[in-house]
Structure formats: C-alpha cells, structure tokens
N, CA, C and O of each residue as an XYZ file, in Angstrom:
824
protein
N     117.200     85.229     97.502
C     118.172     85.864     98.101
C     118.041     85.480     99.637
O     117.041     85.442    100.354
N     119.290     85.226     99.891
C     119.608     84.921    101.553
C     118.810     85.679    102.467
O     118.405     86.835    102.349
N     118.636     84.825    103.431
C     118.333     86.006    104.847
C     119.251     86.791    105.126
O     118.889     87.726    105.840
N     120.184     86.782    104.875
C     121.665     87.688    105.667
C     120.960     88.995    104.866
O     120.892     89.990    105.589
N     120.460     89.162    103.597
C     120.745     90.217    102.583
C     118.879     90.637    102.847
O     118.153     91.134    101.986
N     118.496     90.285    104.170
C     117.189     90.728    104.320
C     116.624     92.360    103.857
O     117.507     93.213    103.946
N     115.474     92.778    103.454
C     115.523     94.005    103.423
C     115.149     94.765    104.488
O     114.910     94.191    105.550
N     115.029     96.246    104.385
C     114.572     96.680    105.496
C     112.838     97.151    105.708
O     112.215     96.935    104.669
N     112.158     97.611    106.591
C     111.158     97.384    106.716
C     110.361     98.460    106.022
O     110.490     99.684    105.995
N     109.371     97.511    105.388
C     108.498     98.342    104.098
C     106.775     97.717    104.118
O     106.400     96.557    104.288
N     106.047     98.828    103.906
C     104.636     99.068    104.021
C     103.981     99.801    102.714
O     104.117    100.932    102.248
N     103.280     98.762    102.361
C     102.405     99.556    101.433
C     101.182     99.581    101.693
O     100.713     98.585    102.243
N     100.116    100.956    101.315
C      99.230    100.684    101.656
C      98.169    101.642    100.903
O      98.618    102.780    100.765
N      96.845    101.454    100.374
C      95.882    101.878     99.406
C      94.975    102.106    100.515
O      94.680    101.334    101.428
N      94.498    103.540    100.241
C      93.349    103.960    100.788
C      92.176    104.998    100.076
O      92.175    106.216     99.894
N      90.926    103.647     99.684
C      89.783    104.170     98.883
C      90.063    104.462     97.365
O      89.579    105.412     96.750
N      90.901    103.526     96.852
C      91.526    103.838     95.342
C      90.139    103.691     94.508
O      89.363    102.821     94.903
N      89.857    104.290     93.650
C      89.116    104.086     92.462
C      90.225    104.650     90.926
O      91.128    105.483     90.865
N      89.695    103.861     90.008
C      90.572    103.982     88.664
C      89.233    103.708     87.377
O      88.326    102.893     87.205
N      89.796    104.970     86.647
C      88.722    104.770     85.366
C      89.704    104.361     84.007
O      90.908    104.399     84.260
N      89.430    104.073     82.956
C      90.178    103.769     81.914
C      88.847    104.214     80.705
O      87.715    103.752     80.565
N      89.536    105.226     80.019
C      88.526    106.019     79.104
C      87.335    106.542     79.170
O      86.438    106.690     78.339
N      87.502    106.922     80.786
C      86.172    107.654     81.087
C      85.083    106.177     81.527
O      83.897    106.473     81.677
N      85.355    105.078     81.671
C      84.474    104.080     82.349
C      85.565    104.183     83.635
O      86.718    104.608     83.706
N      84.443    103.460     84.824
C      84.907    103.035     86.246
C      85.504    101.703     85.955
O      84.964    100.837     85.267
N      86.759    101.603     86.584
C      87.038     99.950     86.441
C      87.100     99.450     87.995
O      86.904     98.241     88.118
N      87.330    100.146     89.156
C      87.350     99.689     90.331
C      87.157    100.834     91.068
O      87.577    101.887     90.589
N      86.514    100.844     92.318
C      86.449    101.818     93.265
C      86.330    101.364     94.721
O      85.963    100.222     94.999
N      86.651    102.292     95.661
C      86.585    102.162     97.263
C      87.652    100.719     97.522
O      87.462     99.837     98.359
N      88.653    100.798     96.654
C      90.058     99.488     97.526
C      90.567    100.447     97.902
O      90.792    101.546     97.394
N      90.908     99.650     99.591
C      91.659     99.887    100.401
C      92.350     98.572    100.978
O      91.659     97.578    101.204
N      93.836     98.577    101.233
C      94.529     97.426    101.914
C      95.500     97.911    102.059
O      95.683     99.034    101.588
N      96.620     97.164    102.859
C      97.575     97.314    103.168
C      98.674     96.344    103.649
O      98.329     95.603    104.569
N      99.663     96.243    103.290
C     100.694     95.326    102.683
C     102.209     95.640    103.671
O     102.735     96.752    103.718
N     102.623     94.675    104.250
C     103.871     94.881    105.140
C     104.947     93.648    104.506
O     104.625     92.660    103.845
N     106.061     93.993    104.867
C     107.205     92.975    104.572
C     106.769     91.883    105.073
O     106.304     91.848    106.212
N     106.862     90.742    104.231
C     106.755     89.065    104.521
C     105.616     88.841    104.186
O     105.293     87.768    104.697
N     104.497     89.415    103.381
C     103.251     89.322    103.220
C     103.141     89.332    101.843
O     103.949     89.853    101.074
N     101.746     88.527    101.437
C     101.832     88.490    100.258
C      99.908     88.740     99.820
O      98.980     88.114    100.333
N      99.815     89.697     98.881
C      98.034     89.849     98.802
C      97.803     89.676     97.485
O      98.235     90.432     96.615
N      96.982     88.483     97.247
C      96.715     87.959     96.210
C      95.118     88.595     95.607
O      94.034     88.427     96.165
N      95.380     89.362     94.299
C      94.117     90.204     93.989
C      93.503     89.156     93.002
O      94.153     88.554     92.149
N      92.163     89.021     93.232
C      91.644     87.974     92.167
C      90.309     88.425     91.707
O      89.702     89.350     92.248
N      89.879     87.767     90.722
C      88.485     88.370     89.943
C      88.543     87.993     88.643
O      89.648     87.684     88.196
N      87.487     87.947     87.864
C      87.403     87.772     86.382
C      88.440     88.641     85.565
O      89.119     89.535     86.069
N      88.472     88.256     84.224
C      89.147     89.416     83.314
C      88.236     90.357     83.174
O      87.046     90.085     83.014
N      88.768     91.738     83.226
C      88.095     93.241     83.103
C      88.009     93.612     84.280
O      87.513     94.728     84.432
N      88.394     92.932     85.398
C      87.615     93.598     86.781
C      88.590     94.767     87.432
O      88.220     95.480     88.364
N      90.032     94.869     86.736
C      90.640     95.587     87.278
C      91.985     95.364     87.800
O      92.654     96.322     88.187
N      92.438     94.142     87.839
C      93.452     93.502     88.309
C      94.752     94.148     88.161
O      95.446     94.624     89.059
N      95.088     94.081     86.383
C      96.305     94.651     86.203
C      96.096     95.969     86.223
O      97.159     96.568     86.387
N      94.877     96.891     86.092
C      95.011     98.217     86.438
C      95.355     98.520     87.818
O      96.141     99.419     88.118
N      94.793     97.805     88.620
C      95.560     98.329     90.466
C      96.892     97.903     90.465
O      97.521     98.335     91.431
N      97.549     97.173     89.672
C      99.151     97.005     89.823
C      99.635     97.834     89.244
O     100.722     98.154     89.726
N      99.264     98.535     88.145
C      99.665     99.689     87.672
C      99.476    100.835     88.488
O     100.516    101.463     88.687
N      98.533    101.253     88.974
C      97.877    102.172     89.874
C      98.905    102.059     90.826
O      99.460    103.156     90.879
N      99.367    101.356     91.513
C     100.231    101.242     92.568
C     101.956    101.406     92.303
O     102.823    101.829     93.067
N     102.061    100.848     90.787
C     103.173    101.164     90.664
C     103.753    102.246     90.186
O     104.957    102.397     89.979
N     102.487    103.362     89.928
C     102.665    105.025     89.551
C     102.370    104.868     88.152
O     102.691    105.950     87.662
N     101.899    104.058     87.156
C     101.828    104.371     85.815
C     100.548    104.441     85.558
O     100.185    104.615     84.394
N      99.784    104.341     86.416
C      98.133    104.962     86.401
C      97.903    106.260     87.185
O      98.684    106.296     88.136
N      97.299    107.082     87.140
C      96.793    107.831     88.232
C      95.543    106.919     88.312
O      94.935    106.195     87.523
N      95.397    107.363     89.953
C      94.054    106.378     90.480
C      93.045    107.913     90.298
O      93.593    108.999     90.491
N      91.545    107.835     89.912
C      90.958    108.791     89.998
C      90.234    109.435     91.083
O      89.600    110.490     91.042
N      90.478    108.420     92.337
C      90.022    108.743     93.561
C      91.080    107.875     94.533
O      91.584    106.804     94.196
N      91.270    108.437     95.576
C      92.124    107.593     96.831
C      93.741    107.884     96.284
O      94.173    108.454     95.282
N      94.398    107.217     97.428
C      95.783    107.221     97.525
C      96.718    106.050     97.441
O      96.155    105.027     97.833
N      97.731    105.895     97.130
C      98.713    104.915     97.784
C     100.092    105.512     98.427
O     100.747    106.471     98.019
N     100.335    104.689     99.523
C     101.139    105.586    100.234
C     102.501    104.124    100.610
O     102.139    103.038    101.063
N     103.704    104.391    100.359
C     104.448    103.640    100.610
C     106.105    104.286    101.704
O     106.985    105.139    101.596
N     105.682    103.191    102.680
C     106.864    103.685    103.542
C     108.106    102.651    103.494
O     107.970    101.503    103.918
N     109.161    103.059    103.026
C     110.217    102.226    102.857
C     111.833    103.355    102.653
O     111.923    104.582    102.609
N     112.463    102.717    102.603
C     113.941    102.990    102.237
C     114.105    103.283    100.979
O     113.753    102.371    100.230
N     114.672    104.592    100.263
C     114.551    104.803     99.084
C     113.278    105.619     98.594
O     112.343    106.053     99.267
N     113.585    105.727     96.793
C     112.233    105.985     96.445
C     111.501    104.956     95.776
O     111.950    103.837     95.528
N     110.413    105.352     95.505
C     109.170    104.525     95.096
C     109.527    103.877     93.633
O     109.093    102.809     93.201
N     110.244    104.600     93.108
C     110.237    103.936     91.811
C     111.925    102.891     91.840
O     112.425    102.200     90.952
N     112.301    103.127     92.950
C     113.413    101.986     93.161
C     113.024    101.010     94.094
O     113.778    100.067     94.331
N     111.854    101.133     94.691
C     111.272     99.835     95.946
C     110.343     98.837     95.197
O     110.043     97.732     95.648
N     109.945     99.306     94.085
C     109.035     97.845     93.382
C     109.314     97.327     91.807
O     109.693     98.101     90.928
N     109.069     95.902     91.591
C     109.092     95.985     90.377
C     108.124     94.949     90.048
O     107.796     93.888     90.578
N     107.732     95.655     88.898
C     106.394     95.514     88.154
C     106.615     93.809     87.108
O     106.969     93.859     85.930
N     106.464     93.092     87.490
C     106.367     91.938     86.267
C     105.182     91.745     85.406
O     104.660     90.633     85.332
N     104.809     92.576     84.871
C     103.620     92.691     83.884
C     103.461     91.182     83.083
O     104.392     90.382     82.988
N     102.043     90.955     82.510
C     101.544     89.725     81.699
C     102.536     89.993     80.461
O     103.057     88.912     80.188
N     102.901     90.782     79.792
C     103.709     90.783     78.345
C     105.178     90.808     79.049
O     105.466     91.619     79.930
N     106.009     89.887     78.585
C     107.583     89.645     79.028
C     108.281     90.781     78.847
O     108.978     91.178     79.779
N     108.234     91.429     77.764
C     108.989     92.911     77.979
C     110.490     92.315     76.695
O     111.517     92.953     76.468
N     110.200     91.326     76.256
C     111.773     90.848     75.735
C     111.517     91.295     74.212
O     110.563     90.980     73.500
N     112.889     92.311     73.824
C     113.215     92.402     72.546
C     113.683     91.388     71.825
O     114.822     90.956     72.001
N     112.766     90.847     70.840
C     112.972     89.534     70.022
C     114.367     89.447     69.234
O     114.915     88.365     69.022
N     114.936     90.770     68.787
C     116.177     90.977     68.165
C     117.198     90.709     69.087
O     118.264     90.646     68.474
N     117.365     90.496     70.459
C     118.165     90.394     71.022
C     118.338     89.158     72.218
O     117.487     88.642     72.942
N     119.553     88.961     72.121
C     119.841     87.763     73.057
C     119.219     87.925     74.587
O     119.012     89.007     75.135
N     118.987     86.719     75.113
C     118.194     86.786     76.456
C     119.603     87.508     77.166
O     119.374     88.600     77.686
N     120.792     87.102     77.230
C     122.135     88.124     77.631
C     121.648     89.522     77.538
O     121.632     90.299     78.493
N     121.206     89.834     76.192
C     121.135     91.457     75.955
C     119.865     91.700     76.353
O     119.476     92.858     76.204
N     119.273     91.079     76.721
C     117.785     91.511     77.334
C     118.415     92.074     78.648
O     118.521     93.255     78.977
N     118.782     91.030     79.277
C     118.711     91.161     81.072
C     120.012     92.110     81.246
O     120.219     92.425     82.418
N     120.938     92.631     80.284
C     121.818     93.669     80.485
C     121.156     94.849     80.465
O     121.520     95.836     81.104
N     119.951     94.789     79.583
C     119.058     95.825     79.435
C     118.059     96.286     80.457
O     117.506     97.362     80.683
N     118.030     95.255     80.921
C     116.754     95.434     81.883
C     117.826     95.739     83.373
O     117.209     96.268     84.298
N     118.966     95.519     83.576
C     119.570     95.556     84.509
C     120.184     97.029     84.818
O     120.432     97.524     85.917
N     120.360     97.590     83.500
C     120.689     99.029     83.169
C     119.355     99.617     83.572
O     119.494    100.269     84.607
N     118.440     99.620     83.241
C     117.032    100.125     83.430
C     116.772    100.067     84.905
O     116.256    101.102     85.325
N     117.014     99.027     85.917
C     116.213     98.606     86.999
C     117.496     98.968     88.086
O     117.222     99.238     89.255
N     118.803     98.952     87.644
C     119.643     98.930     88.921
C     119.986     97.380     88.870
O     119.288     96.625     88.193
N     121.328     96.813     89.771
C     121.216     95.800     89.830
C     122.753     95.119     89.037
O     123.687     95.805     88.621
N     122.661     93.696     88.998
C     124.111     93.435     88.509
C     123.684     92.955     86.894
O     122.681     92.365     86.494
N     124.899     93.475     86.146
C     124.752     93.529     84.791
C     126.229     92.534     84.018
O     126.541     92.519     82.827
N     126.907     91.793     85.170
C     127.906     91.148     84.666
C     127.892     89.780     84.155
O     127.106     89.240     84.934
N     128.209     89.033     83.467
C     128.386     87.860     82.404
C     127.710     86.831     84.029
O     126.715     86.107     84.017
N     128.518     87.067     85.105
C     128.392     85.858     85.840
C     127.249     85.818     86.675
O     126.864     84.737     87.121
N     126.469     87.228     87.022
C     125.724     87.360     87.861
C     124.101     87.103     86.718
O     122.994     86.888     87.210
N     124.296     87.173     85.587
C     123.409     87.045     84.510
C     123.183     85.803     84.456
O     122.046     85.341     84.555
N     124.457     84.948     84.259
C     124.100     83.363     83.885
C     123.962     82.724     85.395
O     123.424     81.630     85.564
N     124.465     83.458     86.411
C     123.936     82.568     87.669
C     122.285     82.635     87.792
O     121.650     81.670     88.217
N     121.518     84.136     87.287
C     120.308     84.143     87.444
C     119.458     83.370     86.641
O     118.335     82.929     86.884
N     120.334     83.254     85.416
C     119.392     82.169     84.661
C     119.258     80.678     84.637
O     118.413     79.945     84.123
N     120.582     80.387     85.503
C     120.430     79.323     86.109
C     119.385     78.959     87.215
O     118.777     77.893     87.117
N     119.194     79.656     88.080
C     118.350     79.880     89.074
C     116.712     79.445     88.252
O     115.847     78.671     88.661
N     116.732     80.050     87.334
C     115.359     79.991     86.589
C     115.417     78.905     85.698
O     114.455     78.940     84.931
N     116.213     77.899     85.487
C     116.588     77.139     84.692
C     116.538     77.339     83.269
O     115.964     76.781     82.334
N     117.247     78.220     83.388
C     117.207     79.248     81.788
C     119.114     79.410     81.276
O     119.519     80.149     80.379
N     119.909     78.575     82.069
C     121.419     78.660     81.877
C     121.873     78.432     80.622
O     122.922     78.925     80.209
N     121.068     77.622     79.883
C     121.503     77.072     78.502
C     120.963     78.177     77.566
O     121.226     77.989     76.378
N     120.352     79.147     77.823
C     119.666     79.961     76.758
C     120.178     81.368     76.894
O     119.530     82.342     76.513
N     121.388     81.439     77.463
C     121.961     83.188     77.472
C     121.903     83.495     76.328
O     121.265     84.500     76.014
N     122.476     82.808     75.481
C     123.140     83.620     74.032
C     122.027     83.374     73.038
O     122.214     83.631     71.849
N     120.690     82.807     73.545
C     119.863     82.552     72.523
C     119.366     83.884     72.249
O     119.450     84.874     72.976
N     118.685     83.748     70.771
C     117.636     85.017     70.441
C     116.446     85.004     71.260
O     116.077     83.923     71.718
N     115.927     85.843     71.458
C     114.752     85.787     72.669
C     113.577     85.291     71.669
O     112.692     84.666     72.254
N     113.392     85.456     70.210
C     112.524     84.877     69.436
C     112.635     83.553     69.528
O     111.638     82.881     69.261
N     113.591     83.045     69.835
C     113.653     81.272     69.799
C     112.814     80.791     71.030
O     112.225     79.721     70.876
N     112.684     81.402     72.174
C     111.897     81.234     73.433
C     110.776     80.595     73.453
O     110.179     80.771     72.391
N     110.386     80.132     73.958
C     108.851     78.950     74.304
C     108.190     80.227     75.302
O     108.935     80.965     75.947
N     107.284     80.307     75.314
C     106.033     81.104     76.285
C     106.812     80.901     77.698
O     107.398     81.823     78.265
N     106.745     79.642     78.163
C     107.420     79.537     79.365
C     108.800     79.701     79.732
O     109.151     79.623     80.909
N     109.753     79.967     78.616
C     111.012     80.172     79.054
C     111.217     81.862     78.675
O     112.233     82.482     78.992
N     110.230     82.373     78.052
C     109.977     83.941     78.126
C     109.126     84.458     79.413
O     108.780     85.636     79.496
N     108.901     83.769     80.128
C     108.305     84.135     81.438
C     109.590     83.414     82.278
O     109.546     83.963     83.380
N     110.502     82.628     82.283
C     111.726     82.469     83.067
C     112.190     83.804     83.167
O     112.091     84.567     84.128
N     112.747     84.007     81.979
C     113.715     85.222     81.511
C     113.145     86.464     82.296
O     113.953     87.198     82.865
N     111.745     86.750     82.359
C     111.446     87.661     83.615
C     111.924     87.597     84.750
O     112.634     88.392     85.366
N     111.419     86.396     85.079
C     111.617     85.983     86.613
C     113.170     86.324     87.011
O     113.469     86.925     88.043
N     114.078     85.872     86.078
C     115.481     86.394     85.904
C     115.904     87.806     86.563
O     116.835     88.102     87.311
N     114.942     88.501     86.040
C     115.176     89.636     86.313
C     114.598     90.194     87.371
O     114.636     91.420     87.476
N     113.960     89.407     88.346
C     113.516     89.773     89.834
C     114.627     89.349     90.430
O     114.633     89.685     91.614
N     115.598     88.732     90.095
C     117.162     88.031     90.924
C     118.238     89.191     90.585
O     119.106     89.566     91.373
N     118.058     89.638     89.430
C     119.100     90.599     89.093
C     119.265     91.993     89.999
O     120.241     92.559     90.492
N     117.918     92.252     89.976
C     117.900     93.783     90.408
C     116.780     93.818     91.866
O     115.628     94.250     91.895
N     117.400     93.347     92.736
C     116.392     92.899     94.123
C     115.860     94.437     94.506
O     116.485     95.467     94.759
N     114.440     94.141     94.438
C     113.505     95.073     95.258
C     112.465     94.861     96.365
O     111.876     93.781     96.405
N     112.252     95.623     97.083
C     111.671     94.788     98.345
C     109.939     94.730     97.809
O     109.095     94.310     98.600
N     109.631     95.088     96.721
C     107.815     94.905     96.214
C     108.260     94.552     95.438
O     109.298     94.936     94.899
N     107.201     93.257     95.035
C     106.998     92.481     93.821
C     105.182     93.000     93.233
O     104.092     93.059     93.803
N     105.509     93.192     92.298
C     103.881     93.538     91.614
C     103.955     92.858     90.615
O     104.563     93.224     89.609
N     103.162     91.420     90.759
C     103.161     90.400     90.141
C     102.017     90.293     89.044
O     101.028     90.244     89.776
N     101.523     90.224     87.702
C     100.668     90.066     87.052
C     100.581     88.801     86.420
O     101.379     88.416     85.565
N      99.448     88.044     86.912
C      99.510     86.714     86.418
C     100.900     85.807     86.124
O     101.160     85.429     84.982
N     101.626     85.548     87.089
C     102.906     85.019     87.034
C     103.026     83.573     87.042
O     104.158     83.091     86.995
N     101.890     82.729     87.100
C     102.068     81.051     86.520
C     101.526     81.219     85.347
O     101.244     80.134     84.839
N     101.245     82.173     84.662
C     100.580     81.987     83.015
C     101.701     81.568     82.241
O     102.653     82.341     82.135
N     101.721     80.533     81.726
C     102.718     79.748     80.355
C     104.124     79.314     81.223
O     105.303     79.312     80.866
N     103.474     78.944     82.536
C     104.797     78.276     83.191
C     104.585     76.686     83.420
O     103.465     76.305     83.762
N     105.444     75.916     83.272
C     104.825     74.308     83.531
C     105.422     74.070     85.108
O     106.119     74.980     85.558
N     105.162     72.827     85.998
C     105.083     72.527     86.879
C     106.596     72.634     87.394
O     106.794     72.817     88.595
N     107.328     72.557     86.781
C     108.970     73.004     87.287
C     109.224     74.373     87.148
O     110.250     74.939     87.525
N     108.049     75.002     86.474
C     108.628     76.672     86.446
C     107.974     77.428     87.630
O     108.336     78.482     88.154
N     106.889     76.604     87.928
C     105.707     77.161     89.062
C     106.709     76.976     90.559
O     107.053     77.789     91.418
N     106.947     75.589     90.385
C     108.111     75.521     91.423
C     109.411     76.549     91.832
O     109.810     77.017     92.898
N     109.805     76.637     90.578
C     110.980     77.757     90.875
C     110.101     79.299     91.226
O     110.586     80.128     91.997
N     109.127     79.450     90.721
C     108.323     80.616     90.856
C     108.064     80.897     92.602
O     108.238     81.906     93.286
N     107.457     79.191     93.025
C     107.185     79.298     94.186
C     108.681     79.892     95.233
O     108.910     80.969     95.784
N     109.383     78.722     95.152
C     110.777     79.052     95.990
C     111.154     80.553     95.685
O     111.311     81.183     96.731
N     111.293     81.106     94.839
C     111.504     82.604     94.880
C     110.572     83.422     95.510
O     111.041     84.437     96.025
N     109.284     83.231     95.610
C     108.323     83.652     96.502
C     108.490     83.491     97.735
O     108.281     84.486     98.429
N     108.838     82.444     98.302
C     108.965     82.294     99.562
C     109.973     82.957    100.064
O     109.753     83.678    101.037
N     111.318     82.864     99.510
C     112.389     83.315     99.566
C     112.427     85.045     99.856
O     113.088     85.539    100.770
N     111.755     85.681     99.084
C     111.326     86.916     98.772
C     110.386     87.500    100.259
O     110.568     88.547    100.879
N     109.538     86.593    100.480
C     108.759     86.862    101.828
C     109.640     86.689    103.072
O     109.489     87.417    104.053
N     110.568     85.709    103.023
C     111.247     85.244    104.139
C     112.253     86.285    104.405
O     112.810     86.432    105.493
N     112.493     87.123    103.177
C     113.504     88.208    103.331
C     113.138     89.709    104.168
O     113.928     90.524    104.645
N     111.612     89.727    104.145
C     111.105     90.866    104.374
C     110.562     91.657    103.203
O     110.186     92.813    103.394
N     110.499     91.111    102.015
C     109.574     91.511    100.646
C     108.187     91.580    100.816
O     107.759     91.024    101.827
N     107.584     91.985    100.266
C     106.082     92.056     99.831
C     105.898     91.474     98.740
O     106.858     91.538     97.971
N     104.971     90.902     98.372
C     104.373     90.590     97.274
C     103.218     91.218     97.397
O     102.706     91.273     98.515
N     102.486     91.903     96.118
C     100.919     91.926     95.408
C     101.081     91.321     94.139
O     102.026     91.493     93.369
N     100.053     90.576     93.972
C      99.993     89.463     92.680
C      98.607     89.323     92.590
O      97.870     89.004     93.524
N      98.169     89.644     91.096
C      96.945     89.788     90.448
C      97.168     88.165     89.366
O      97.997     87.977     88.476
N      96.078     87.208     89.892
C      96.014     86.204     89.282
C      94.442     85.403     89.444
O      93.872     85.356     90.534
N      93.940     84.877     88.356
C      93.187     84.317     88.187
C      93.378     82.607     88.454
O      92.491     81.779     88.248
N      94.845     82.290     88.995
C      95.011     81.000     89.112
C      95.357     80.505     90.225
O      95.147     81.298     91.142
N      95.819     79.491     90.563
C      96.202     78.724     91.955
C      97.914     79.196     92.118
O      98.762     78.654     91.409
N      98.222     80.094     92.974
C      99.809     80.289     93.167
C     100.394     79.383     93.988
O      99.700     78.815     94.830
N     101.824     79.096     93.866
C     102.666     77.831     94.425
C     102.830     78.340     95.872
O     103.396     77.584     96.661
N     102.412     79.496     96.289
C     102.485     79.741     97.638
C     101.343     80.656     97.970
O     100.941     81.678     97.414
N     100.871     79.911     99.184
C      99.461     80.451     99.977
C      99.750     81.905     99.955
O     100.947     82.063    100.197
N      98.974     83.330     99.711
C      98.750     84.241    100.124
C      98.538     84.891    101.709
O      97.838     84.189    102.438
N      98.875     85.690    102.086
C      98.650     85.894    103.135
C      96.943     86.479    103.615
O      96.116     86.275    104.504
N      97.129     87.415    102.218
C      95.472     88.105    102.605
C      94.974     87.526    100.781
O      95.584     86.900     99.914
N      93.772     88.053    100.850
C      92.993     88.142     99.224
C      91.961     89.321     99.291
O      91.230     89.766    100.177
N      92.232     89.670     97.860
C      91.463     91.141     98.010
C      90.565     90.493     96.284
O      91.110     90.009     95.291
N      89.150     90.746     96.532
C      88.387     89.760     95.526
C      87.861     91.273     94.946
O      87.351     92.167     95.620
N      88.204     91.280     93.177
C      87.152     92.195     92.527
C      86.168     91.626     91.747
O      86.106     90.522     91.206
N      85.461     92.499     91.776
C      84.277     91.742     90.882
C      83.918     92.516     89.200
O      83.059     92.028     88.466
C-alpha cells in the first residue's frame, strides 16, 4: 500500500483478558496496547492460546474476562483482517473465484485487473485460473496474502503467517508487513517462528 493511502489513526487495546475453551482456562490477565505503525508478536508453545487470543480480538470468541477496545474510523468488522492458519480456500474454485468471493465478503476490489495485480505482488500471477486444489501449501499461503492486498484494513491479525512459506514467500510477506506498518496499520501476529520484520513489542504466553 503506498504511503499516500495511509490509514487514519488506530489503536487496539486489551485489558485483563481471559479465555476459556470447553470450561478449561487457556490464558488470563492479558493486557496490551497496539497503535498504528506497531507490531505485537504473540509467542509461546503450542496450546498456549495464541490463536485463541487472535480470535478473541477479532470478535469470534468471547473473553471470559476483560475486554478489547478498538479506536479507529469505521466498525470493528471492517477494521480487522484475520489471516488464520487455515487458508480458507475452496478447492473446487479457481484462485480467481476464491479471491472474488473473499472480496465480496470483506470488501475491496474484485475486478480481474485488481486480482491479477494482487497475485503478481505475491508471486502467483500465473495461478489466477488454476483450481485451488492444484496449489502447493506455500502457494495457498500466498493466495491468502493476496486477500490482504485486495481488501485493505488497518489491523492485521496474522496466525503463523510464515508457516509453509519459502524464503521468497517470507520476503514478500516481510515487504507487505513493512509497507502496512509504514502506512499507519497495526499488526498482531501469533508465531513460534522468526518473523521477516522485527516486532515492536512481544507478548509471551506460557
């Protein structure tokens, strides 16, 4: 995203969050604040609640305690992008058809030129008309990154975004993350791997 298309000021804050799944406590007492231009990396072992935290922030799970506050223009539903570990591709659709479906759900450009440009940016320009089932794991992850380009939103919630990406894919992700932050966006990322861009803050879950 070019700098002239910078986002308006944004702030995301969590206060004393707790989460339970099936009556079992996952985490508790989590607080953080994230502003535009900042990235918070949530780290910790499998099962520590990294993905659950992203889902609570996205509004897909209700916290058992605490609250999440969002200060930005527009509604919560149109301010965040959750790029979950599952790629969300429908195998019976082509890459183009998947992108068009995502754009209709999340808003943004859905014409052929915009979709092709987004795919070119993530190194998938040749795959626009391929069936999703023909894509490798890394290509499926890149298709998910194209979704971020097509539907700009100020807050990215990324769940293990480097998983499945090769070095070229990680470089593409790193460039996208840097540009998003430079444009005033914020990133909350759950990971147990090294990120291509150094986070501003870290939150460790046990």
